[in-house]
C-alpha positions as CSV (number, residue, x, y, z in Angstrom):
1,M,92.4,143.0,75.9
2,G,93.6,144.5,72.6
3,D,97.1,145.1,71.3
4,A,96.7,148.8,72.1
5,A,96.9,148.0,75.8
6,C,100.7,147.6,75.5
7,W,101.0,151.1,74.1
8,L,98.5,153.0,76.3
9,D,98.5,151.4,79.8
10,E,100.8,152.6,82.6
11,V,102.4,149.2,82.6
12,C,102.9,147.0,79.6
13,D,100.9,143.8,79.8
14,A,103.6,141.8,78.1
15,C,106.9,142.8,79.8
16,G,105.9,144.7,82.9
17,S,107.8,147.9,82.0
18,V,106.4,151.4,81.8
19,P,106.1,152.7,78.2
20,D,108.2,155.7,77.3
21,A,106.9,157.8,74.4
22,G,104.8,154.9,73.2
23,R,107.5,152.3,73.5
24,C,108.2,149.8,76.2
25,R,111.0,147.3,76.9
26,C,109.6,144.7,74.6
27,R,109.1,147.2,71.7
28,P,112.1,149.5,71.9
29,T,111.8,150.3,68.2
30,G,108.1,150.3,67.9
31,V,108.2,146.9,66.2
32,D,106.3,144.1,68.0
33,P,108.7,141.1,68.3
34,R,105.6,139.0,69.0
35,A,104.1,139.6,65.6
36,A,102.7,136.5,63.9
37,P,104.1,135.3,60.6
38,G,103.5,137.8,57.9
39,G,103.8,140.7,60.3
40,R,100.2,140.5,61.7
41,P,100.3,142.1,65.2
42,R,99.7,139.6,68.0
43,S,97.6,140.6,71.0
44,P,99.7,140.8,74.2
45,I,97.1,138.8,76.0
46,E,94.7,136.3,74.4
47,Q,91.7,135.3,76.5
48,L,91.1,131.7,75.8
49,A,88.1,131.2,78.0
50,W,86.1,132.9,80.8
51,A,83.1,132.3,82.9
52,E,81.1,133.8,85.7
53,T,81.3,131.7,88.9
54,P,79.9,132.1,92.4
55,R,83.4,133.3,93.4
56,G,83.8,135.8,90.6
57,V,84.9,135.7,87.0
58,I,87.5,133.1,86.1
59,N,89.5,133.4,83.0
60,L,92.2,131.4,81.2
61,R,94.5,133.6,79.2
62,R,97.7,133.1,77.1
63,R,100.4,135.7,76.6
64,F,103.7,135.7,74.8
65,D,106.7,136.4,77.0
66,P,109.3,138.2,74.8
67,T,112.1,137.5,77.3
68,L,111.5,133.8,77.4
69,G,110.3,133.6,73.8
70,R,107.3,131.4,74.6
71,D,103.7,131.4,75.5
72,V,102.6,131.6,79.1
73,H,99.2,130.4,80.3
74,E,97.6,132.1,83.3
75,V,94.4,131.7,85.4
76,K,92.8,134.6,87.2
77,L,89.8,134.4,89.5
78,G,88.4,137.9,89.9
79,D,91.4,140.2,90.5
80,E,93.6,137.4,91.9
81,F,96.1,135.4,89.9
82,L,95.7,131.7,90.7
83,M,98.4,130.1,88.6
84,S,100.9,130.6,85.8
85,S,102.8,128.2,83.6
86,L,105.9,130.2,84.3
87,F,106.1,128.5,87.7
88,T,105.3,124.8,87.7
89,V,108.3,123.1,89.3
90,A,106.8,123.0,92.8
91,E,103.4,121.7,91.5
92,E,105.3,118.9,89.8
93,E,107.3,118.2,92.9
94,L,104.1,118.0,94.9
95,A,103.3,114.8,92.9
96,R,106.8,113.4,93.0
97,L,107.4,114.0,96.7
98,G,104.0,112.7,97.7
99,L,104.2,109.5,95.6
100,A,107.8,108.9,96.7
101,A,106.6,108.7,100.3
102,H,104.4,105.8,99.6
103,D,105.8,102.3,99.5
104,G,103.0,100.5,97.6
105,D,102.0,99.8,94.0
106,D,98.8,100.2,92.0
107,L,98.0,103.3,93.9
108,C,94.8,105.3,93.9
109,V,95.9,108.9,93.8
110,V,93.7,111.9,94.4
111,V,94.7,115.4,93.2
112,G,92.7,118.2,94.8
113,G,92.7,121.1,92.3
114,L,93.1,120.6,88.6
115,G,94.4,124.0,87.6
116,L,96.8,123.8,84.7
117,G,97.1,120.1,85.2
118,C,100.8,120.0,86.2
119,T,100.4,117.9,89.3
120,A,98.0,115.5,87.7
121,R,100.2,114.9,84.7
122,T,103.3,114.4,86.9
123,A,101.4,111.9,89.0
124,L,100.7,109.9,85.8
125,E,104.4,109.7,85.1
126,D,104.7,107.4,88.1
127,E,104.0,103.8,86.9
128,R,102.7,102.9,90.3
129,T,99.7,105.3,89.8
130,G,96.9,102.8,89.0
131,E,94.0,105.3,89.2
132,L,93.9,109.1,89.3
133,L,90.9,111.0,90.6
134,V,91.3,114.8,90.0
135,V,88.8,116.8,92.0
136,E,88.1,120.3,90.7
137,A,85.4,122.6,92.2
138,L,84.9,124.6,89.0
139,P,83.3,122.8,86.0
140,E,84.8,125.5,83.8
141,V,88.3,124.4,84.6
142,V,87.4,120.8,83.8
143,S,85.9,121.9,80.5
144,W,89.2,123.7,79.5
145,H,91.0,120.4,79.8
146,E,88.3,118.5,78.0
147,Q,88.5,121.0,75.2
148,G,92.3,120.8,75.0
149,L,92.8,124.5,75.7
150,L,95.9,123.8,77.8
151,P,99.2,122.1,76.8
152,G,99.2,118.5,77.8
153,A,95.4,118.5,78.5
154,D,94.6,116.0,75.7
155,E,97.1,113.4,77.1
156,L,95.8,113.9,80.7
157,V,92.2,113.4,79.7
158,A,92.9,110.5,77.3
159,D,94.8,108.5,79.9
160,P,92.6,105.6,81.0
161,R,93.7,106.0,84.6
162,T,92.3,109.5,84.8
163,R,88.9,110.6,86.1
164,L,88.0,114.2,86.3
165,V,85.6,114.8,89.2
166,T,83.7,118.0,89.5
167,G,83.2,118.7,93.2
168,D,84.3,120.5,96.4
169,F,87.4,118.8,97.7
170,F,86.8,120.1,101.2
171,A,83.2,119.0,101.3
172,M,84.3,115.5,100.1
173,V,86.7,115.4,103.1
174,R,83.8,116.1,105.4
175,G,81.6,113.6,103.6
176,D,81.9,110.3,101.9
177,G,85.3,110.7,100.2
178,F,86.5,111.5,96.7
179,D,85.0,108.7,94.5
180,P,81.4,109.6,93.6
181,D,81.0,106.0,92.4
182,A,82.2,104.4,95.7
183,A,81.2,106.2,98.9
184,G,83.7,105.8,101.7
185,R,86.4,104.4,99.5
186,A,89.9,104.7,101.0
187,V,92.6,106.1,98.8
188,D,96.4,105.9,98.9
189,V,97.8,109.3,98.1
190,V,96.2,112.8,98.3
191,L,97.9,115.7,96.6
192,L,96.4,119.1,97.4
193,D,97.0,122.4,95.6
194,V,94.0,124.7,96.0
195,D,94.8,127.5,98.4
196,H,97.8,129.8,98.5
197,T,98.9,128.6,101.9
198,P,97.2,127.0,105.0
199,G,96.7,130.5,106.3
200,H,95.9,132.2,103.0
201,V,92.8,130.5,101.6
202,L,90.8,131.2,98.5
203,H,87.5,131.0,100.5
204,A,86.8,131.1,104.2
205,S,85.1,127.7,104.0
206,H,88.5,126.1,103.3
207,A,90.1,127.3,106.6
208,P,88.8,124.5,108.9
209,F,90.5,121.9,106.8
210,Y,93.9,123.1,107.9
211,T,93.1,122.5,111.6
212,A,93.8,119.2,113.5
213,E,90.1,118.3,113.2
214,G,90.1,118.9,109.5
215,L,93.2,116.9,108.9
216,R,91.9,114.0,110.9
217,G,88.9,114.0,108.6
218,L,91.3,113.7,105.6
219,R,93.4,110.9,107.3
220,A,90.2,108.9,107.8
221,H,89.9,108.7,104.0
222,L,93.5,107.3,103.6
223,A,94.2,103.6,103.3
224,P,96.9,102.1,105.6
225,G,100.3,103.6,104.7
226,G,98.5,106.5,103.0
227,V,100.2,109.8,102.2
228,F,98.9,113.4,102.2
229,A,101.0,116.1,100.4
230,L,100.2,119.8,100.2
231,W,101.6,122.7,98.1
232,S,102.1,126.1,99.8
233,D,103.3,129.4,98.4
234,D,105.0,130.4,101.7
235,P,108.1,129.1,103.5
236,P,107.6,126.3,105.9
237,D,105.2,127.2,108.7
238,D,106.3,125.6,112.0
239,G,102.8,125.9,113.5
240,F,101.1,124.1,110.6
241,L,103.9,121.5,110.5
242,A,103.2,120.8,114.2
243,T,99.5,120.4,113.5
244,L,100.3,117.9,110.8
245,D,102.7,116.1,113.1
246,G,100.0,115.8,115.7
247,V,97.6,114.1,113.2
248,F,100.0,111.9,111.2
249,D,102.9,109.6,112.3
250,D,105.4,111.6,110.3
251,A,105.3,115.1,108.7
252,R,107.9,117.0,106.9
253,A,108.3,120.3,105.0
254,H,110.3,120.3,101.8
255,V,111.5,123.6,100.3
256,V,111.4,123.5,96.5
257,A,113.5,126.1,94.9
258,F,113.4,127.1,91.2
259,P,114.6,129.9,88.9
260,N,112.4,133.0,88.7
261,P,112.6,134.3,85.1
262,L,110.8,137.5,86.2
263,T,113.6,138.5,88.6
264,G,116.5,136.5,87.3
265,G,116.9,135.1,90.7
266,E,115.4,132.2,92.6
267,A,112.0,131.6,94.2
268,A,110.8,128.8,96.5
269,N,107.6,127.1,97.5
270,T,106.9,124.5,100.2
271,V,105.6,120.9,99.9
272,Y,104.4,119.3,103.1
273,V,104.4,115.5,103.1
274,A,102.6,113.6,105.9
275,R,102.1,109.8,106.4
């Protein structure tokens, strides 16, 4: 999308305000504060990569946020926003809370959903992570990291503990597990961040996973003492928590609050942890 989008659209792509006489909140004087050195105008949105997938067009884009004064990376699938680097606190806490619930060392950790890499990188910060299998359904997303298109991607890919696995996480639960080189291998910790919530899934084929039968399938892939942790965009769901509690020995919902720079207030996600 070109720079003219900020001037002509109903809503400015950069700051979200409605332009008035050709000027929006981030350009009150008609001067673009995001201009590159030398005064060269900078596009409000830079598309870094895109591809057709069976579920629609997926694209990785970068935009400069004039309020925060920094770049923001975003992923869209079709018309739906999947993730933004504006909000990564809960994704990072998914790794911290999930790993904190395990008592062991030299852990084999599975991350379902690579995305921007926040959960995977945070899992590597725990010295007890001996091996990290990151399962991602879309090869395009894996390629973004291998090309270093995202902040921190080079370090994630270069870490000798990391293996990026292209595959369907939910099919792996129903099948032989998450390690394509070792069918049936049990793992210690599974951290899942794919769907918006247990009730708001990206694809109908994911829905059975969030039932008692689906969760029992996951538990069968966990080693003794294993932990399952799940990110959700909604407040704690008592019904889903009860389902977890019926499958695992212990299940809890953690509310993770964080500042919302778009509203100036606070937002929250939920991390479920079961063991």
